[in-house]
N, C-alpha and C positions, 0 to 999 in steps of 0.2 A: 763657614760663616762669611757673609759678604759685608763689607763696610758701606756706610751710607744709608742703611735702613734704620729707621727709628721713628719716633713720634715727630710729627710736624707741629711746630709751635707757631701759632699765629700771634703776631704782634698786636697789642691793643692800641686803638687809636686814642690820641689825647682827647680829653673831654670837650675841648673846643672844636674838634673836628667832627664829632658825632652829630647825627641829625637828632633833633628834638621835636616833640609834638608841640603844636601851637593850638590853643583852644580860644574860641571867641567867648567873651563874657556876654551872657544874656540876662535880661531882667525877668521879673516874675510874670509880666504879661506875655512874654514869649513862652515861658514854661506852661502857662495856663492853656495855650492853644496848641501845644506840641502834640504831634500825632503819635510819637513813641516816648511817653514820659519815663524818666529815669528817677531813681530814688533820691539822688542829690537834688534834682530840680523840684521834685514834689516837696521835699523837706524845706527848701528855700521858699517855695510858694506858700507853704503853711506858715512859715515865720513872717513873711511879708504881709499876711492878712491881719496881723495884730496892728491896732491903731498906733501911729507914731513911730513905727519901725523904719529905720533907714537902712537901705541895702545898696551894695555896689555891684550886684550881679553875681552869677555863678558860672564857672567854666562849663560849657556845653560839650559833652562827649560826641555829639553828632556833628560838630563843626571842627573835628580834629584834622589838622593838616601837618605835614612834615615841613620843618623849617630849615 
Protein backbone atom coordinates (compact mmCIF):
# COMPACT_ATOMS: atom_id res chain seq x y z
CA UNK A 1 0.00 0.00 0.00
CA UNK A 2 1.29 3.42 -0.86
CA UNK A 3 0.82 6.50 1.23
CA UNK A 4 -0.58 9.68 -0.19
CA UNK A 5 -3.56 8.18 -1.98
CA UNK A 6 -7.00 9.01 -0.78
CA UNK A 7 -9.90 11.31 -1.33
CA UNK A 8 -9.21 14.84 -2.44
CA UNK A 9 -11.10 17.28 -0.30
CA UNK A 10 -12.04 20.59 -1.89
CA UNK A 11 -12.20 23.56 0.41
CA UNK A 12 -15.46 25.47 0.26
CA UNK A 13 -15.28 29.13 -0.61
CA UNK A 14 -16.73 31.56 1.91
CA UNK A 15 -20.17 32.82 0.96
CA UNK A 16 -18.79 36.31 0.29
CA UNK A 17 -16.43 34.98 -2.40
CA UNK A 18 -19.01 32.96 -4.34
CA UNK A 19 -20.56 34.33 -7.50
CA UNK A 20 -24.26 35.10 -7.25
CA UNK A 21 -26.91 35.54 -9.87
CA UNK A 22 -28.25 39.03 -10.50
CA UNK A 23 -31.71 39.53 -12.00
CA UNK A 24 -33.24 42.70 -13.38
CA UNK A 25 -36.64 43.66 -12.04
CA UNK A 26 -39.19 44.03 -14.82
CA UNK A 27 -42.69 45.46 -14.71
CA UNK A 28 -45.90 43.99 -16.06
CA UNK A 29 -45.67 45.84 -19.39
CA UNK A 30 -42.37 44.06 -20.10
CA UNK A 31 -43.92 40.68 -19.22
CA UNK A 32 -46.84 41.41 -21.53
CA UNK A 33 -44.61 41.73 -24.62
CA UNK A 34 -42.07 39.05 -23.68
CA UNK A 35 -41.26 36.54 -26.44
CA UNK A 36 -40.62 33.70 -23.96
CA UNK A 37 -43.17 34.08 -21.13
CA UNK A 38 -42.43 32.37 -17.81
CA UNK A 39 -44.88 31.30 -15.13
CA UNK A 40 -43.64 33.87 -12.62
CA UNK A 41 -44.05 36.71 -15.11
CA UNK A 42 -47.48 35.58 -16.24
CA UNK A 43 -48.69 35.31 -12.63
CA UNK A 44 -47.38 38.83 -11.96
CA UNK A 45 -49.09 40.12 -15.10
CA UNK A 46 -52.40 38.57 -14.00
CA UNK A 47 -52.12 40.18 -10.54
CA UNK A 48 -51.34 43.60 -12.03
CA UNK A 49 -54.47 43.55 -14.21
CA UNK A 50 -56.65 44.07 -11.12
CA UNK A 51 -57.56 47.75 -10.61
CA UNK A 52 -55.67 49.51 -7.82
CA UNK A 53 -52.90 46.94 -7.59
CA UNK A 54 -49.44 48.27 -6.79
CA UNK A 55 -46.44 46.25 -7.92
CA UNK A 56 -42.70 46.75 -7.73
CA UNK A 57 -41.72 44.30 -10.45
CA UNK A 58 -40.66 40.70 -10.68
CA UNK A 59 -37.13 39.26 -11.18
CA UNK A 60 -36.78 38.20 -14.82
CA UNK A 61 -34.91 34.92 -15.36
CA UNK A 62 -34.01 35.98 -18.90
CA UNK A 63 -31.86 38.84 -17.57
CA UNK A 64 -29.74 36.65 -15.27
CA UNK A 65 -26.07 37.61 -14.98
CA UNK A 66 -23.25 36.54 -12.70
CA UNK A 67 -22.15 39.14 -10.21
